[in-house]
PDB file as gemmi writes it, atoms N, CA and C in Angstrom:
CRYST1    1.000    1.000    1.000  90.00  90.00  90.00 P 1                      
ATOM      1  N   MET A   1      27.006 -39.644 -22.546  1.00  0.00           N  
ATOM      2  CA  MET A   1      26.337 -40.730 -21.876  1.00  0.00           C  
ATOM      3  C   MET A   1      25.716 -40.183 -20.586  1.00  0.00           C  
ATOM      4  N   THR A   2      24.488 -40.553 -20.337  1.00  0.00           N  
ATOM      5  CA  THR A   2      23.764 -40.061 -19.168  1.00  0.00           C  
ATOM      6  C   THR A   2      24.019 -40.949 -17.957  1.00  0.00           C  
ATOM      7  N   HIS A   3      24.302 -40.314 -16.831  1.00  0.00           N  
ATOM      8  CA  HIS A   3      24.508 -41.030 -15.572  1.00  0.00           C  
ATOM      9  C   HIS A   3      23.477 -40.581 -14.549  1.00  0.00           C  
ATOM     10  N   TYR A   4      23.185 -41.480 -13.637  1.00  0.00           N  
ATOM     11  CA  TYR A   4      22.209 -41.226 -12.579  1.00  0.00           C  
ATOM     12  C   TYR A   4      22.810 -41.609 -11.233  1.00  0.00           C  
ATOM     13  N   ALA A   5      22.562 -40.774 -10.230  1.00  0.00           N  
ATOM     14  CA  ALA A   5      22.868 -41.131  -8.848  1.00  0.00           C  
ATOM     15  C   ALA A   5      21.589 -41.780  -8.331  1.00  0.00           C  
ATOM     16  N   TRP A   6      21.706 -42.940  -7.745  1.00  0.00           N  
ATOM     17  CA  TRP A   6      20.506 -43.640  -7.288  1.00  0.00           C  
ATOM     18  C   TRP A   6      20.745 -44.387  -5.986  1.00  0.00           C  
ATOM     19  N   THR A   7      19.636 -44.652  -5.296  1.00  0.00           N  
ATOM     20  CA  THR A   7      19.662 -45.371  -4.031  1.00  0.00           C  
ATOM     21  C   THR A   7      18.536 -46.388  -4.029  1.00  0.00           C  
ATOM     22  N   ILE A   8      18.861 -47.615  -3.638  1.00  0.00           N  
ATOM     23  CA  ILE A   8      17.856 -48.659  -3.448  1.00  0.00           C  
ATOM     24  C   ILE A   8      17.821 -48.986  -1.963  1.00  0.00           C  
ATOM     25  N   LYS A   9      16.613 -48.967  -1.397  1.00  0.00           N  
ATOM     26  CA  LYS A   9      16.419 -49.313   0.014  1.00  0.00           C  
ATOM     27  C   LYS A   9      15.410 -50.446   0.105  1.00  0.00           C  
ATOM     28  N   ALA A  10      15.730 -51.446   0.906  1.00  0.00           N  
ATOM     29  CA  ALA A  10      14.809 -52.560   1.159  1.00  0.00           C  
ATOM     30  C   ALA A  10      15.014 -53.019   2.598  1.00  0.00           C  
ATOM     31  N   PRO A  11      13.925 -53.251   3.326  1.00  0.00           N  
ATOM     32  CA  PRO A  11      14.050 -53.711   4.707  1.00  0.00           C  
ATOM     33  C   PRO A  11      14.888 -54.991   4.787  1.00  0.00           C  
ATOM     34  N   GLY A  12      15.787 -55.035   5.758  1.00  0.00           N  
ATOM     35  CA  GLY A  12      16.623 -56.209   5.953  1.00  0.00           C  
ATOM     36  C   GLY A  12      17.825 -56.289   5.026  1.00  0.00           C  
ATOM     37  N   ARG A  13      18.006 -55.274   4.180  1.00  0.00           N  
ATOM     38  CA  ARG A  13      19.159 -55.236   3.272  1.00  0.00           C  
ATOM     39  C   ARG A  13      19.906 -53.933   3.476  1.00  0.00           C  
ATOM     40  N   GLN A  14      21.200 -53.973   3.190  1.00  0.00           N  
ATOM     41  CA  GLN A  14      21.993 -52.756   3.261  1.00  0.00           C  
ATOM     42  C   GLN A  14      21.593 -51.833   2.106  1.00  0.00           C  
ATOM     43  N   GLU A  15      21.485 -50.549   2.395  1.00  0.00           N  
ATOM     44  CA  GLU A  15      21.159 -49.553   1.368  1.00  0.00           C  
ATOM     45  C   GLU A  15      22.252 -49.539   0.303  1.00  0.00           C  
ATOM     46  N   ILE A  16      21.841 -49.447  -0.961  1.00  0.00           N  
ATOM     47  CA  ILE A  16      22.797 -49.412  -2.069  1.00  0.00           C  
ATOM     48  C   ILE A  16      22.740 -48.023  -2.702  1.00  0.00           C  
ATOM     49  N   ARG A  17      23.903 -47.358  -2.794  1.00  0.00           N  
ATOM     50  CA  ARG A  17      24.017 -46.037  -3.422  1.00  0.00           C  
ATOM     51  C   ARG A  17      25.095 -46.112  -4.488  1.00  0.00           C  
ATOM     52  N   LYS A  18      24.737 -45.690  -5.699  1.00  0.00           N  
ATOM     53  CA  LYS A  18      25.697 -45.756  -6.806  1.00  0.00           C  
ATOM     54  C   LYS A  18      25.439 -44.623  -7.788  1.00  0.00           C  
ATOM     55  N   VAL A  19      26.401 -44.431  -8.686  1.00  0.00           N  
ATOM     56  CA  VAL A  19      26.262 -43.554  -9.843  1.00  0.00           C  
ATOM     57  C   VAL A  19      26.587 -44.427 -11.047  1.00  0.00           C  
ATOM     58  N   THR A  20      25.586 -44.621 -11.924  1.00  0.00           N  
ATOM     59  CA  THR A  20      25.765 -45.490 -13.083  1.00  0.00           C  
ATOM     60  C   THR A  20      24.888 -44.997 -14.232  1.00  0.00           C  
ATOM     61  N   THR A  21      24.955 -45.701 -15.341  1.00  0.00           N  
ATOM     62  CA  THR A  21      24.035 -45.473 -16.446  1.00  0.00           C  
ATOM     63  C   THR A  21      22.725 -46.193 -16.143  1.00  0.00           C  
ATOM     64  N   LEU A  22      21.710 -45.913 -16.926  1.00  0.00           N  
ATOM     65  CA  LEU A  22      20.419 -46.580 -16.758  1.00  0.00           C  
ATOM     66  C   LEU A  22      20.555 -48.087 -16.952  1.00  0.00           C  
ATOM     67  N   ALA A  23      21.323 -48.498 -17.948  1.00  0.00           N  
ATOM     68  CA  ALA A  23      21.506 -49.926 -18.206  1.00  0.00           C  
ATOM     69  C   ALA A  23      22.127 -50.631 -17.008  1.00  0.00           C  
ATOM     70  N   GLU A  24      23.115 -49.984 -16.392  1.00  0.00           N  
ATOM     71  CA  GLU A  24      23.761 -50.577 -15.219  1.00  0.00           C  
ATOM     72  C   GLU A  24      22.802 -50.647 -14.040  1.00  0.00           C  
ATOM     73  N   LEU A  25      21.959 -49.638 -13.869  1.00  0.00           N  
ATOM     74  CA  LEU A  25      20.950 -49.673 -12.810  1.00  0.00           C  
ATOM     75  C   LEU A  25      19.989 -50.831 -13.034  1.00  0.00           C  
ATOM     76  N   CYS A  26      19.524 -51.011 -14.259  1.00  0.00           N  
ATOM     77  CA  CYS A  26      18.606 -52.120 -14.564  1.00  0.00           C  
ATOM     78  C   CYS A  26      19.267 -53.465 -14.291  1.00  0.00           C  
ATOM     79  N   ASP A  27      20.571 -53.582 -14.584  1.00  0.00           N  
ATOM     80  CA  ASP A  27      21.307 -54.814 -14.282  1.00  0.00           C  
ATOM     81  C   ASP A  27      21.314 -55.087 -12.780  1.00  0.00           C  
ATOM     82  N   VAL A  28      21.555 -54.064 -11.978  1.00  0.00           N  
ATOM     83  CA  VAL A  28      21.561 -54.218 -10.522  1.00  0.00           C  
ATOM     84  C   VAL A  28      20.188 -54.666 -10.032  1.00  0.00           C  
ATOM     85  N   LEU A  29      19.123 -54.061 -10.568  1.00  0.00           N  
ATOM     86  CA  LEU A  29      17.770 -54.456 -10.165  1.00  0.00           C  
ATOM     87  C   LEU A  29      17.509 -55.931 -10.487  1.00  0.00           C  
ATOM     88  N   ARG A  30      17.975 -56.385 -11.645  1.00  0.00           N  
ATOM     89  CA  ARG A  30      17.788 -57.801 -12.010  1.00  0.00           C  
ATOM     90  C   ARG A  30      18.565 -58.721 -11.065  1.00  0.00           C  
ATOM     91  N   VAL A  31      19.804 -58.353 -10.737  1.00  0.00           N  
ATOM     92  CA  VAL A  31      20.633 -59.172  -9.854  1.00  0.00           C  
ATOM     93  C   VAL A  31      20.009 -59.254  -8.457  1.00  0.00           C  
ATOM     94  N   LEU A  32      19.468 -58.146  -7.965  1.00  0.00           N  
ATOM     95  CA  LEU A  32      18.865 -58.136  -6.635  1.00  0.00           C  
ATOM     96  C   LEU A  32      17.594 -58.969  -6.575  1.00  0.00           C  
ATOM     97  N   ASP A  33      16.967 -59.203  -7.720  1.00  0.00           N  
ATOM     98  CA  ASP A  33      15.756 -60.015  -7.803  1.00  0.00           C  
ATOM     99  C   ASP A  33      14.663 -59.518  -6.858  1.00  0.00           C  
ATOM    100  N   LEU A  34      14.462 -58.206  -6.854  1.00  0.00           N  
ATOM    101  CA  LEU A  34      13.397 -57.605  -6.047  1.00  0.00           C  
ATOM    102  C   LEU A  34      12.053 -57.801  -6.758  1.00  0.00           C  
ATOM    103  N   PRO A  35      10.966 -57.840  -6.006  1.00  0.00           N  
ATOM    104  CA  PRO A  35       9.649 -57.935  -6.655  1.00  0.00           C  
ATOM    105  C   PRO A  35       9.432 -56.732  -7.589  1.00  0.00           C  
ATOM    106  N   ALA A  36       8.763 -56.936  -8.720  1.00  0.00           N  
ATOM    107  CA  ALA A  36       8.498 -55.877  -9.713  1.00  0.00           C  
ATOM    108  C   ALA A  36       9.809 -55.249 -10.164  1.00  0.00           C  
ATOM    109  N   ILE A  37      10.659 -56.040 -10.792  1.00  0.00           N  
ATOM    110  CA  ILE A  37      12.042 -55.684 -11.127  1.00  0.00           C  
ATOM    111  C   ILE A  37      12.234 -54.261 -11.646  1.00  0.00           C  
ATOM    112  N   GLU A  38      11.573 -53.878 -12.733  1.00  0.00           N  
ATOM    113  CA  GLU A  38      11.762 -52.532 -13.263  1.00  0.00           C  
ATOM    114  C   GLU A  38      10.505 -51.708 -13.025  1.00  0.00           C  
ATOM    115  N   PRO A  39      10.607 -50.669 -12.225  1.00  0.00           N  
ATOM    116  CA  PRO A  39       9.434 -49.843 -11.921  1.00  0.00           C  
ATOM    117  C   PRO A  39       8.812 -49.254 -13.178  1.00  0.00           C  
ATOM    118  N   PRO A  40       7.505 -49.406 -13.356  1.00  0.00           N  
ATOM    119  CA  PRO A  40       6.869 -48.867 -14.559  1.00  0.00           C  
ATOM    120  C   PRO A  40       6.994 -47.347 -14.664  1.00  0.00           C  
ATOM    121  N   GLU A  41       7.091 -46.636 -13.548  1.00  0.00           N  
ATOM    122  CA  GLU A  41       7.212 -45.185 -13.580  1.00  0.00           C  
ATOM    123  C   GLU A  41       8.607 -44.725 -13.994  1.00  0.00           C  
ATOM    124  N   PHE A  42       9.595 -45.617 -13.943  1.00  0.00           N  
ATOM    125  CA  PHE A  42      10.969 -45.211 -14.192  1.00  0.00           C  
ATOM    126  C   PHE A  42      11.243 -44.948 -15.669  1.00  0.00           C  
ATOM    127  N   VAL A  43      10.682 -45.748 -16.543  1.00  0.00           N  
ATOM    128  CA  VAL A  43      10.916 -45.605 -17.980  1.00  0.00           C  
ATOM    129  C   VAL A  43       9.586 -45.306 -18.656  1.00  0.00           C  
ATOM    130  N   THR A  44       9.558 -44.259 -19.488  1.00  0.00           N  
ATOM    131  CA  THR A  44       8.330 -43.898 -20.187  1.00  0.00           C  
ATOM    132  C   THR A  44       8.199 -44.711 -21.463  1.00  0.00           C  
ATOM    133  N   VAL A  45       7.099 -44.542 -22.160  1.00  0.00           N  
ATOM    134  CA  VAL A  45       6.820 -45.314 -23.368  1.00  0.00           C  
ATOM    135  C   VAL A  45       7.921 -45.166 -24.412  1.00  0.00           C  
ATOM    136  N   ASP A  46       8.453 -43.963 -24.598  1.00  0.00           N  
ATOM    137  CA  ASP A  46       9.483 -43.760 -25.624  1.00  0.00           C  
ATOM    138  C   ASP A  46      10.900 -43.917 -25.064  1.00  0.00           C  
ATOM    139  N   MET A  47      11.031 -44.619 -23.949  1.00  0.00           N  
ATOM    140  CA  MET A  47      12.314 -44.942 -23.326  1.00  0.00           C  
ATOM    141  C   MET A  47      13.087 -43.727 -22.826  1.00  0.00           C  
ATOM    142  N   GLU A  48      12.406 -42.643 -22.554  1.00  0.00           N  
ATOM    143  CA  GLU A  48      13.035 -41.481 -21.928  1.00  0.00           C  
ATOM    144  C   GLU A  48      12.908 -41.644 -20.422  1.00  0.00           C  
ATOM    145  N   VAL A  49      13.946 -41.316 -19.699  1.00  0.00           N  
ATOM    146  CA  VAL A  49      13.923 -41.453 -18.248  1.00  0.00           C  
ATOM    147  C   VAL A  49      13.682 -40.089 -17.633  1.00  0.00           C  
ATOM    148  N   PHE A  50      12.823 -40.029 -16.635  1.00  0.00           N  
ATOM    149  CA  PHE A  50      12.594 -38.791 -15.907  1.00  0.00           C  
ATOM    150  C   PHE A  50      13.909 -38.355 -15.258  1.00  0.00           C  
ATOM    151  N   ASP A  51      14.119 -37.043 -15.126  1.00  0.00           N  
ATOM    152  CA  ASP A  51      15.356 -36.518 -14.543  1.00  0.00           C  
ATOM    153  C   ASP A  51      15.556 -36.939 -13.089  1.00  0.00           C  
ATOM    154  N   HIS A  52      14.477 -37.094 -12.353  1.00  0.00           N  
ATOM    155  CA  HIS A  52      14.578 -37.522 -10.963  1.00  0.00           C  
ATOM    156  C   HIS A  52      13.230 -38.094 -10.524  1.00  0.00           C  
ATOM    157  N   GLY A  53      13.286 -38.855  -9.460  1.00  0.00           N  
ATOM    158  CA  GLY A  53      12.036 -39.407  -8.955  1.00  0.00           C  
ATOM    159  C   GLY A  53      12.271 -40.454  -7.897  1.00  0.00           C  
ATOM    160  N   THR A  54      11.172 -40.987  -7.393  1.00  0.00           N  
ATOM    161  CA  THR A  54      11.198 -42.055  -6.403  1.00  0.00           C  
ATOM    162  C   THR A  54      10.129 -43.066  -6.764  1.00  0.00           C  
ATOM    163  N   TYR A  55      10.472 -44.325  -6.677  1.00  0.00           N  
ATOM    164  CA  TYR A  55       9.526 -45.409  -6.906  1.00  0.00           C  
ATOM    165  C   TYR A  55       9.446 -46.224  -5.618  1.00  0.00           C  
ATOM    166  N   HIS A  56       8.246 -46.485  -5.148  1.00  0.00           N  
ATOM    167  CA  HIS A  56       8.024 -47.331  -3.966  1.00  0.00           C  
ATOM    168  C   HIS A  56       7.253 -48.558  -4.414  1.00  0.00           C  
ATOM    169  N   HIS A  57       7.777 -49.721  -4.102  1.00  0.00           N  
ATOM    170  CA  HIS A  57       7.069 -50.966  -4.387  1.00  0.00           C  
ATOM    171  C   HIS A  57       6.486 -51.500  -3.087  1.00  0.00           C  
ATOM    172  N   ASP A  58       5.194 -51.769  -3.087  1.00  0.00           N  
ATOM    173  CA  ASP A  58       4.504 -52.397  -1.953  1.00  0.00           C  
ATOM    174  C   ASP A  58       4.775 -51.657  -0.638  1.00  0.00           C  
ATOM    175  N   GLU A  59       4.662 -50.320  -0.673  1.00  0.00           N  
ATOM    176  CA  GLU A  59       4.962 -49.501   0.505  1.00  0.00           C  
ATOM    177  C   GLU A  59       4.161 -49.975   1.718  1.00  0.00           C  
ATOM    178  N   GLY A  60       4.862 -50.282   2.791  1.00  0.00           N  
ATOM    179  CA  GLY A  60       4.248 -50.764   4.018  1.00  0.00           C  
ATOM    180  C   GLY A  60       3.979 -52.257   4.027  1.00  0.00           C  
ATOM    181  N   GLY A  61       4.200 -52.924   2.888  1.00  0.00           N  
ATOM    182  CA  GLY A  61       3.965 -54.369   2.792  1.00  0.00           C  
ATOM    183  C   GLY A  61       5.224 -55.169   3.053  1.00  0.00           C  
ATOM    184  N   GLU A  62       5.102 -56.478   2.966  1.00  0.00           N  
ATOM    185  CA  GLU A  62       6.262 -57.321   3.260  1.00  0.00           C  
ATOM    186  C   GLU A  62       7.275 -57.358   2.113  1.00  0.00           C  
ATOM    187  N   ASP A  63       6.874 -56.955   0.906  1.00  0.00           N  
ATOM    188  CA  ASP A  63       7.795 -56.897  -0.234  1.00  0.00           C  
ATOM    189  C   ASP A  63       8.262 -55.471  -0.531  1.00  0.00           C  
ATOM    190  N   GLU A  64       8.229 -54.597   0.468  1.00  0.00           N  
ATOM    191  CA  GLU A  64       8.546 -53.184   0.265  1.00  0.00           C  
ATOM    192  C   GLU A  64      10.009 -52.972  -0.129  1.00  0.00           C  
ATOM    193  N   TRP A  65      10.201 -52.080  -1.080  1.00  0.00           N  
ATOM    194  CA  TRP A  65      11.523 -51.555  -1.416  1.00  0.00           C  
ATOM    195  C   TRP A  65      11.320 -50.254  -2.178  1.00  0.00           C  
ATOM    196  N   SER A  66      12.384 -49.449  -2.267  1.00  0.00           N  
ATOM    197  CA  SER A  66      12.250 -48.173  -2.970  1.00  0.00           C  
ATOM    198  C   SER A  66      13.512 -47.866  -3.767  1.00  0.00           C  
ATOM    199  N   LEU A  67      13.304 -47.071  -4.810  1.00  0.00           N  
ATOM    200  CA  LEU A  67      14.388 -46.602  -5.665  1.00  0.00           C  
ATOM    201  C   LEU A  67      14.222 -45.101  -5.819  1.00  0.00           C  
ATOM    202  N   THR A  68      15.297 -44.359  -5.556  1.00  0.00           N  
ATOM    203  CA  THR A  68      15.320 -42.913  -5.763  1.00  0.00           C  
ATOM    204  C   THR A  68      16.461 -42.620  -6.725  1.00  0.00           C  
ATOM    205  N   TRP A  69      16.206 -41.757  -7.728  1.00  0.00           N  
ATOM    206  CA  TRP A  69      17.243 -41.459  -8.713  1.00  0.00           C  
ATOM    207  C   TRP A  69      17.236 -39.980  -9.081  1.00  0.00           C  
ATOM    208  N   THR A  70      18.402 -39.510  -9.517  1.00  0.00           N  
ATOM    209  CA  THR A  70      18.585 -38.142 -10.000  1.00  0.00           C  
ATOM    210  C   THR A  70      19.566 -38.173 -11.166  1.00  0.00           C  
ATOM    211  N   LYS A  71      19.187 -37.538 -12.252  1.00  0.00           N  
ATOM    212  CA  LYS A  71      20.067 -37.427 -13.414  1.00  0.00           C  
ATOM    213  C   LYS A  71      21.194 -36.459 -13.056  1.00  0.00           C  
ATOM    214  N   ILE A  72      22.444 -36.878 -13.275  1.00  0.00           N  
ATOM    215  CA  ILE A  72      23.548 -36.011 -12.905  1.00  0.00           C  
ATOM    216  C   ILE A  72      24.415 -35.598 -14.093  1.00  0.00           C  
ATOM    217  N   ASP A  73      24.287 -36.282 -15.236  1.00  0.00           N  
ATOM    218  CA  ASP A  73      25.181 -35.980 -16.340  1.00  0.00           C  
ATOM    219  C   ASP A  73      24.521 -36.416 -17.647  1.00  0.00           C  
ATOM    220  N   ASP A  74      24.707 -35.628 -18.678  1.00  0.00           N  
ATOM    221  CA  ASP A  74      24.214 -35.962 -20.006  1.00  0.00           C  
ATOM    222  C   ASP A  74      25.256 -35.528 -21.033  1.00  0.00           C  
ATOM    223  N   THR A  75      26.484 -35.937 -20.787  1.00  0.00           N  
ATOM    224  CA  THR A  75      27.599 -35.500 -21.601  1.00  0.00           C  
ATOM    225  C   THR A  75      27.887 -36.510 -22.714  1.00  0.00           C  
ATOM    226  N   PRO A  76      27.964 -36.054 -23.969  1.00  0.00           N  
ATOM    227  CA  PRO A  76      28.308 -36.982 -25.053  1.00  0.00           C  
ATOM    228  C   PRO A  76      29.740 -37.472 -24.906  1.00  0.00           C  
ATOM    229  N   ILE A  77      29.973 -38.693 -25.283  1.00  0.00           N  
ATOM    230  CA  ILE A  77      31.321 -39.274 -25.221  1.00  0.00           C  
ATOM    231  C   ILE A  77      32.099 -38.810 -26.456  1.00  0.00           C  
ATOM    232  N   ALA A  78      33.301 -38.298 -26.221  1.00  0.00           N  
ATOM    233  CA  ALA A  78      34.148 -37.837 -27.332  1.00  0.00           C  
ATOM    234  C   ALA A  78      34.731 -39.037 -28.071  1.00  0.00           C  
ATOM    235  N   ASP A  79      34.845 -38.910 -29.380  1.00  0.00           N  
ATOM    236  CA  ASP A  79      35.423 -40.004 -30.186  1.00  0.00           C  
ATOM    237  C   ASP A  79      36.913 -40.022 -30.096  1.00  0.00           C  
TER     238      ASP A  79                                                      
END                                                                             
């Protein structure tokens, strides 16, 4: 199962840093109800996630927030 270390920053909110799966990250984004919930750059057409990156929404605007992520593990789960 692949895990990612990620950070969400938004003005007026406490920075959130976690290590989770992609599904758990998407759940957090939905709960936070930030504008443009899932960054289009984060997931490619064939649902592969880039190993690392940063997404900025409305940089410098009133709805600004950012997500930075790094792939940290791609270990199969033993049966």
